[in-house]
N, C-alpha and C positions, 0 to 999 in steps of 0.2 A: 617789310623791306627785303629786297633781294639784290644781290650783286652778281652780275654776269660779265664774263669776259668773252668777247666775240671777235674772232679773227675774220675780217672781211675778205681775206684772200681765199678762204675755204669755200668750196662749192655750196651754194644755197644761201650764203651770207652776203652776196654782192649787193643786194638791195639796200642794205644799211647805208652804203655810201650815198645813194641818191635820197633815201628816206630822210637822212639827217644831214645831208649836204656836207659829208666828211671830206677832208683833204689831208688829214694827218691823224695820228692817234688822238683819241678824244675821250672825254667823260660825258656821257649822255645821261641825264636824269629823265625817267619816264614814269608818268602817272598812269596807272592802268586801273580801270574800273570795269567790273563785270567782263574781264577778259579782253577789253579793248583799250588801247592807248587813247587817253583823252587830252594829254598834254605832255610835251617834252621840252627839255632845255639842254642846250649844249653848253657846258661849263668851259667856254673857250679861253678863259684866262688862266687855266691850270698851268700852262707853260710859262706864263709870266711869273707865277708864284712858285714854280718848281724849285728854285734855289732858296726859298724862304719857307721852311717847314711850317711855322706857325701861321703865316699868311695863307699858305696852301690849305691847311686844315680849316682855318676860319672861313675861307672861300667855299670850300666843299660843304662844311656844316651849314653855312648860310643858305646855299642853294638847296640842300636837302630840306632844311627847315621850311623854306618858302614853299616848296612843293608839297610837303606834308600838311601845311596849313590849308592848301587847296583841296586836299584829300578829305578833310573833315566834313 
């Protein structure tokens, strides 16, 4: 598992906006196998849960767990 912060305003990163249909700051989970992305998920409810630390953590944990199951 790897965490990356990407600034889409930086030169060369603009493609992430269209690749993931971004319209605001987002948390994207990406499953990569053999160097290629095979699945991605935008955890679009992070802003709904931003004011509730436990719900936020549970939401992110659930999203990561779901993606890891698919990686097996």
